[in-house]
N, C-alpha and C positions, 0 to 999 in steps of 0.2 A: 424451926417448923420449914418445911420443907419449902423449895420454892413452889412448886404446887399449889401449896394447902395455905398460904400466905393471907388470902386474901377474901377470908369467911366472914360471914355475917352472925356469927355466934360459934360458940363452942362445941360445938355438935357435928362434925364434916358426913356423920351418918346419916343424920336427915338431912341435909343442903343437897339444893340441886347443885348439879355439875357443869359446871360453866366453859365450854373451852375457849379459850383466846389462843387466836393464830395468825401471827404477823409473816407477812411472805416479804421477804427484803433479804438482798442478798446483803446489802453492806450494814443492815441492826445484825442479820446472822454470825457474820465475820466482826460483831462488835467495833465496826467503824462508827458508828454513832448507837446512839442510846436511843430504843426502842419507846418514841413518846407516845405514838398512835394506842399501843398495848395497853399503855398504862391511863389512855382519857377513855378505852372500852371500860376499864374497870373501875373508873372513880364516876362516870357516869353509871354503870349499873346496881354501884354503890349508893348514887344516889338517889334511883328512882327506883330499884327493886324494894319491897319490905321483905322480902320470901328470905329466909336461908338460902345461905349460894356460898360453893365454896368453887374458885377459880383454879383453871385446867391450864397452865399458860407455856405455849412454844414459840419458839422461832424461829424459820425456814427459810431455806432463799427459795428465789425466783426459780424453780425448778416447779415443773410437773409432776414428776413421778414423786419428790418429798414431796408439792403437798395433799398430795392425792392421797401416798402412806401416810400423813399426820391425819388425817382429817377424818381414816376408818381405826386409823389408832382411837381418837377422840371418840369416835360414835361408838365404836362395836368393845375397845379395849377397857377403854375409861367412863365406858356408860353416861358423855355429856347427853342432859339432853337438850341442849341450846350448842353448837360454835360459833363463833363471832369473828370471821376473819379481818384482817386491814392488809388494804397493799394489794398489787395487783392486778388491778381492774383497768385500771388505762389502756390505750390503742400499743404502747411499746412494744418490741418482739417478747422482750422479757417478762411481759404481763401475761401470765396463766393461771390466776385465781378463777375463773369464773370455768375456762375449761377442764378445770381439776374439781373442781364442784360439780360441773353438770354430767363429770363422768361419773362418779362416786356416789350420787344422789338416782335414786328410783322415781322421784317427782322433781318439778321445777317451776315455784312458784315463783313468774316471773311479776307480778306487781308488785316484790317489796322492790326491786333494781327501778321500776317507773316512778314510785313514789320516792326514791330516795333520790332520782334524777331531777325530778317534779321539785323536789324543793331544795335542792344545786342550786338551777338555774334563779333562783331567786339572787342567789349570789355570785356563783362566776359564769359567765357564757358559754365556757368550757365543759360544763358538767358533762353536756351531752356525747360527750366522750366516755365517759365512764360506762365501764359495761360490767358491774356490777349485779348478783343475785342473790337468789337463795334459792332453796333445794330441798330436800329431806330426803332422808338415809334412814332406814328401819323408824326407831322412834325418836328421831334425833331428827334437830329444826338445822342447816348449816345459813347464817347470811354472811353476804359479800360486802365489808364496806370499802371504802375509798381509804386511799396511805395517810393523807394527811390531820394531823390533828382535829383540826377544826372540820372539816368536810365531816372525819369522823362521829362527831358528836352529833352536829347535824341530823347528819342521815340517820344513826342511833337513834335519836330522839325521833325520828320519824316516823320510822317502824315500830318500835315498840309497843304502840298502843295493840298489834297485830301479833304481839310473840304469842303472850298466855292462853289467846283461843287457838292456835294454831297447834301450840303444846299437848294443849287439852285435846283437840282432832284428831292427832296421832299419835295418844296414848304415854304422851312424854309428863318428865312432873311436872307439877303442877309451881307453875309461881305467879307472883303477885304484885302488881305496880303499888307506886302511891297514887293515890287517889289523883294530883292533878298532873300526870302521865297516861291515862285510865283510856282518851281521847285524844285524839290530834287537830290540833289550832295549827290553820294555815299562817302561813308566811306574812302573807300579806296584810 
């Protein structure tokens, strides 16, 4: 089975929602370290989705042109209904994932980033430095997550309750969450 299709919930990929997993990291793209954050996204989706889905997995360097090109390819050519990125959302010069996301989207949804920062501030005071966002390209929702595995899990779980409704509103594939994930619970 190919790398891009090995994370399926059932044996019928033509009936499953395609979800892009994009890790933006110079070191992971060079094989210097393993992409743990991308695997956390896959784990969370496997735990939370009851809909059949197929992962379309990519790792690219922290390069705006590469990120933009891959986002467009995942949305336009692969027809992913959802693309979840990890990495490149901080204030460092090489952190350009939000800029790439904004460049390829027709609409920006700042509430996703606001929610992730709000939840993350309960764990780390530096969460306010994170610039993750979300946007819509055609019938694809793109969501930026931070790069650290614990933050990936925390932030993805914080915004998952809104994702099925957003996908429905933009005419994308239908996905359904486990009952306990359908509403947000404050970490307080």
